[in-house]
C-alpha positions in Angstrom: 117.8 20.8 20.3 114.3 20.2 19.1 115.5 17.3 17.0 117.3 15.7 20.0 114.1 16.1 22.1 112.0 14.6 19.4 114.4 11.6 19.2 114.3 11.1 23.0 110.5 11.3 22.9 110.3 8.7 20.1 112.7 6.4 22.0 110.6 6.5 25.2 107.2 6.3 23.4 108.0 3.4 21.0 110.0 1.7 23.7 107.1 1.8 26.0 104.7 0.5 23.3 107.2 -2.3 22.5 107.3 -3.1 26.2 103.5 -3.5 26.5 103.6 -5.8 23.5 105.8 -8.3 25.4 104.4 -7.9 28.9 102.7 -11.2 28.7 106.1 -13.0 28.7 107.6 -14.3 31.9 109.3 -11.6 34.0 112.0 -14.0 35.1 113.7 -17.0 33.4 112.4 -19.5 36.0 109.7 -19.6 38.7 112.4 -20.6 41.2 114.7 -17.7 40.4 115.5 -15.2 43.2 113.7 -11.9 42.5 114.3 -8.3 43.7 111.6 -6.9 46.0 110.0 -5.1 43.0 110.4 -8.0 40.7 106.8 -7.9 39.5 107.5 -4.6 37.9 110.6 -5.6 36.0 110.5 -7.0 32.5 114.0 -7.9 31.4 112.9 -9.7 28.2 112.2 -6.4 26.5 114.6 -3.8 25.1 112.9 -1.1 27.1 110.3 -1.4 29.8 108.6 1.2 32.0 106.4 0.0 34.9 105.3 1.4 38.2 102.5 2.3 40.5 100.6 5.2 41.9 99.0 5.2 45.4 96.4 7.5 46.9 95.9 7.0 50.6 93.6 8.2 53.4 94.3 7.6 57.1 91.7 8.3 59.8 92.5 10.2 63.0 94.8 8.7 65.5 95.0 10.6 68.8 98.7 9.9 69.7 100.2 8.9 66.3 103.0 11.5 66.6 103.9 10.6 70.1 106.2 7.8 71.4 108.7 6.0 69.2 106.8 3.4 67.3 106.0 5.3 64.1 109.7 6.2 63.3 111.2 2.8 64.1 114.0 2.3 61.7 113.4 5.6 60.0 111.8 6.2 57.6 109.2 4.4 59.6 105.6 4.6 58.6 106.5 6.8 55.6 103.3 6.0 53.7 101.0 7.1 56.5 100.3 10.9 57.0 102.5 12.3 59.7 99.7 13.8 61.7 97.2 12.8 64.5 94.2 14.0 62.4 92.7 12.4 59.3 94.6 13.2 56.2 95.3 12.2 52.6 98.6 11.5 51.0 100.2 9.7 48.0 103.3 8.0 46.7 104.5 6.6 43.4 107.3 4.5 42.0 108.9 3.7 38.6 110.9 0.8 37.3 112.9 1.3 34.1 114.5 -1.8 32.6 116.3 -2.9 29.5 117.8 -6.2 28.2 120.9 -5.0 26.3 121.8 -8.5 25.2 120.7 -12.1 26.1 123.2 -12.0 29.1 123.2 -8.3 30.2 120.3 -6.3 31.6 119.9 -3.1 33.6 117.2 -1.8 36.0 116.5 1.5 37.7 114.0 1.8 40.5 112.8 5.3 41.5 110.5 6.3 44.4 108.7 9.7 44.5 108.0 10.6 48.1 107.4 13.5 50.3 110.4 14.5 52.4 108.4 13.4 55.5 110.0 10.3 56.9 107.1 9.1 58.9 109.0 10.0 62.1 107.4 12.5 64.5 110.8 13.9 65.5 111.1 15.8 62.2 108.8 18.4 63.9 111.3 19.0 66.7 112.8 22.5 66.5 109.8 23.8 64.7 107.4 25.9 66.8 104.5 25.3 64.4 104.2 21.9 62.6 102.3 23.7 59.8 105.5 25.3 58.8 107.1 22.0 58.1 107.4 21.6 54.3 106.7 18.3 52.5 108.6 18.6 49.3 108.6 15.8 46.7 111.8 13.8 46.8 113.3 11.2 44.5 114.9 8.2 46.0 116.9 5.7 43.9 116.6 2.2 45.4 117.9 0.1 42.5 120.3 1.1 39.8 122.4 -1.8 38.6 123.7 -3.9 35.7 123.2 -7.6 35.8 125.4 -10.1 33.9 124.7 -13.8 33.5 128.0 -15.7 33.9 126.8 -19.3 34.2 123.3 -20.0 32.9 120.9 -20.5 35.8 123.7 -21.0 38.4 125.5 -17.6 38.6 124.7 -14.0 37.7 126.5 -10.9 39.1 125.0 -7.5 39.6 126.9 -4.3 40.3 125.5 -1.0 41.5 122.8 0.0 44.0 120.2 -2.5 45.2 117.9 -3.5 48.0 119.6 -5.6 50.7 119.2 -9.3 49.9 118.6 -10.2 53.5 115.1 -11.8 54.0 111.9 -10.7 52.4 111.0 -7.7 54.6 112.3 -5.1 52.1 109.3 -5.9 49.8 107.1 -4.2 52.4 108.5 -0.8 51.5 106.9 -1.1 48.0 103.4 -0.1 49.2 101.3 -0.8 46.2 102.1 -4.5 46.1 101.6 -5.1 49.8 98.6 -6.6 51.6 98.5 -3.8 54.2 99.4 -0.1 54.0 101.3 0.0 57.3 104.9 -1.2 57.5 105.3 -4.3 59.8 107.1 -3.1 62.9 108.9 -6.5 62.8 111.0 -5.2 60.0 112.7 -2.9 62.5 114.7 -5.9 63.8 116.9 -5.4 60.8 118.5 -2.4 59.2 115.4 -0.7 57.7 115.1 0.5 54.1 118.6 -0.8 53.5 119.8 0.0 50.0 123.3 -1.5 49.4 126.1 -0.4 47.0 128.3 -3.2 45.9 128.2 -6.6 44.2 125.3 -9.1 44.2 125.5 -12.8 43.2 122.5 -15.0 42.6 121.5 -18.3 41.0 119.0 -21.1 41.1 118.3 -24.8 40.5 115.1 -26.2 39.1 114.3 -29.9 39.6 110.6 -30.0 38.7 108.5 -29.5 41.8 111.7 -29.0 43.8 113.8 -25.8 43.5 116.5 -23.8 45.3 117.9 -20.3 44.9 120.6 -18.2 46.6 121.7 -14.6 46.7 124.8 -13.1 48.3 126.0 -9.5 48.4 129.0 -7.6 49.6 128.9 -3.8 49.8 129.7 -0.6 51.6 127.1 -1.2 54.4 125.2 1.6 56.3 126.7 4.1 58.7 123.6 4.0 60.9 121.0 1.3 61.8 118.4 3.0 59.6 117.7 4.8 56.3 119.6 7.9 57.4 122.8 5.8 57.4 122.7 5.4 53.6 125.9 6.7 52.0 127.3 6.9 48.6 130.8 6.0 49.9 132.3 3.5 52.3 133.4 5.0 55.6 135.6 2.1 56.7 137.5 -0.9 55.2 134.9 -3.3 56.6 132.5 -4.5 54.0 129.0 -5.6 54.9 127.8 -9.1 53.7 124.2 -10.2 53.4 122.8 -13.5 52.0 119.7 -15.6 51.6 119.1 -19.2 50.6 115.6 -20.5 49.9 114.1 -23.9 49.1 110.9 -25.0 47.3 110.4 -28.4 49.0 108.4 -30.4 46.4 105.2 -28.3 46.0 106.3 -26.1 43.1 105.8 -22.4 43.7 103.2 -23.1 46.4 105.7 -23.3 49.3 109.0 -21.5 49.9 111.3 -21.4 52.9 114.2 -19.0 53.3 117.2 -18.5 55.6 119.2 -15.3 55.8 122.3 -14.0 57.4 123.9 -10.5 57.5 126.9 -9.0 59.2 128.9 -5.7 59.0 130.5 -2.7 60.7 127.9 0.1 60.8 130.3 2.8 61.8 133.7 3.2 63.6 135.2 6.1 65.4 138.8 6.8 66.1 139.0 6.8 69.9 142.2 8.9 69.7 140.7 11.6 67.5 137.3 11.4 69.2 137.8 10.6 72.8 134.5 12.1 73.9 132.1 9.9 75.8 129.3 8.4 73.6 131.3 7.8 70.5 131.5 4.0 69.8 132.3 1.5 67.2 129.1 -0.2 66.1 128.5 -3.5 64.2 125.5 -5.7 63.5 124.8 -9.4 63.0 121.4 -10.7 62.0 119.7 -14.0 61.2 116.3 -14.5 59.6 113.9 -17.2 58.4 110.9 -16.7 56.2 108.1 -18.7 54.6 105.6 -18.0 51.9 102.9 -20.3 50.7 99.5 -20.5 48.9 96.9 -23.2 48.6 93.4 -23.1 47.1 93.0 -19.3 47.5 94.8 -19.0 50.9 98.1 -17.1 51.0 100.6 -17.0 53.9 103.6 -14.8 54.2 105.7 -14.6 57.4 109.2 -13.8 58.6 111.3 -13.9 61.9 114.3 -11.7 62.3 116.8 -11.8 65.2 119.7 -9.3 65.3 122.2 -7.7 67.6 123.8 -4.3 67.5 127.2 -4.2 69.3 128.6 -0.9 70.5 132.3 -0.9 71.7 134.5 1.7 73.2 137.8 1.5 75.0 135.9 1.3 78.3 132.8 -0.8 77.7 130.7 -2.9 75.4 126.9 -2.7 74.9 124.8 -5.1 73.0 121.2 -4.3 71.8 119.1 -7.3 70.8 116.1 -7.1 68.5 113.5 -9.7 67.6 110.7 -9.2 65.1 108.0 -11.6 63.9 105.3 -11.0 61.3 102.7 -13.3 59.8 99.9 -12.3 57.4 97.1 -14.5 56.0 94.6 -13.8 53.2 92.0 -15.6 51.1 91.0 -14.8 47.5 87.3 -14.9 46.7 86.8 -14.9 42.9 83.6 -12.9 42.3 83.6 -13.7 38.6 82.9 -10.0 37.9 79.8 -9.8 40.2 79.3 -6.6 42.1 81.6 -4.8 39.6 84.8 -6.3 41.1 87.1 -9.2 40.2 88.4 -10.4 43.6 87.6 -9.8 47.2 90.5 -10.7 49.6 89.9 -10.7 53.4 93.2 -10.3 55.3 94.8 -10.6 58.7 98.2 -9.7 60.1 100.0 -10.3 63.4 103.1 -8.2 63.9 105.5 -7.9 66.9 108.8 -6.3 67.7 111.0 -6.4 70.8 113.3 -3.5 70.2 116.2 -2.4 72.4 117.5 1.2 72.1 120.7 2.8 73.2 118.6 5.2 75.3 117.0 2.7 77.5 113.6 4.5 78.1 113.0 4.3 74.3 113.2 0.5 74.3 109.8 -1.2 74.0 107.9 -4.3 72.9 105.4 -3.5 70.2 102.4 -5.6 68.9 100.1 -4.9 66.0 96.9 -6.7 65.0 95.6 -5.7 61.6 92.5 -6.8 59.7 90.7 -5.7 56.6 89.9 -6.4 53.0 91.4 -5.8 49.5 89.1 -5.4 46.5 90.5 -5.8 43.0 88.2 -3.5 41.1 89.9 -4.1 37.7 93.1 -5.9 36.8 95.9 -4.0 38.5 93.6 -1.6 40.4 93.1 -2.5 44.0 91.2 -0.8 46.9 92.7 -1.7 50.3 91.0 -1.0 53.6 92.4 -2.0 57.0 92.2 -1.2 60.7 95.4 -1.5 62.8 95.3 -2.0 66.6 98.7 -1.0 68.1 100.0 -1.9 71.5 103.1 -0.9 73.4 104.3 -2.6 76.6 106.0 0.4 78.3 105.2 3.6 76.4 101.5 3.0 76.0 99.7 5.1 73.4 96.3 5.6 71.9 97.5 5.2 68.3 95.1 2.8 66.5 94.4 3.8 62.9 92.2 3.1 59.9 93.9 3.3 56.5 92.3 3.1 53.1 94.4 3.0 49.9 93.7 2.7 46.2 96.6 1.5 44.0 97.0 1.4 40.3 99.8 -0.7 38.8 101.1 -0.4 35.2 
């Protein structure tokens, strides 16, 4: 047993050392290639790689943070923000394990270490004293797949578990690489924290300053609109499809436009076996557009999502429409090492969501304005400070909040 443990230790240790020796290589074959949300942490050119991040976060007091419905939109909602109205500290961490088995075959595993707290105030329901709610550390697998290159550049297939390929909003769940600490509410216009199990196809074309990539997936789909609907099996014969096509229109990597489409049956009930009122078949359809760009220190990232949930029974049909829009802008100031920092990045975000709910009083229109600054202290160590002004159209709350975060990437 000791001999086996020693061999495992040597494999991980020397594999990690080997990974750091090649980390300067390109993470992907081509700048126009489609990348997973955590692509910056994946190094498929090494036999073994281990990357990740650690976050330490502080949130100031917010008088009505645990009230209303905004902070649990899409569950897990604002999972990186402490689930309390008072000031509090919290943390999260993630790991990416990758390996290139051959020139054409690679694997990746993405793990997130989180408290069981979902960010949703309703987890306190049924508990007389919120202090008694435990926050155990949980491990969530968001990517675990094998990728095989079939036609160089033009076609690769992945099988296993992966983030939904729809749009670019899933990147926002990886807190350390994000401009702001809060999740954009706009992401709630699509199935949130959607990790698919199935097949994924992707490819790209490089024509100098012009480029194009595509990604398409077919999988089990979710059994609910949010993270709680994730299942290890398919509950019906209807498979969910998601896709995105993006174009680099002549400015190299400085400008990228994307268009996405998704459709699937969320859940279905046998109206014969379950004739009770309130049990419906449910399906979704979603469209999205996104744009990212950078020019002389300025960086823009934005997306628009429009979706419809359709609930059908033998008696009626209900459609819930959702629209989300987010845009964030930043500017890099190179301090050249002055003041003991490398880069100062002022930032601004506008975020809005028009969300319909099956229970009508819970429907609302949300708007968030966020502003702050990110300071790169050392390479891969960033201090982020921002203030978030939140506004609800119907269920008005006093829930503005300041958040500070320090992130270390490795």
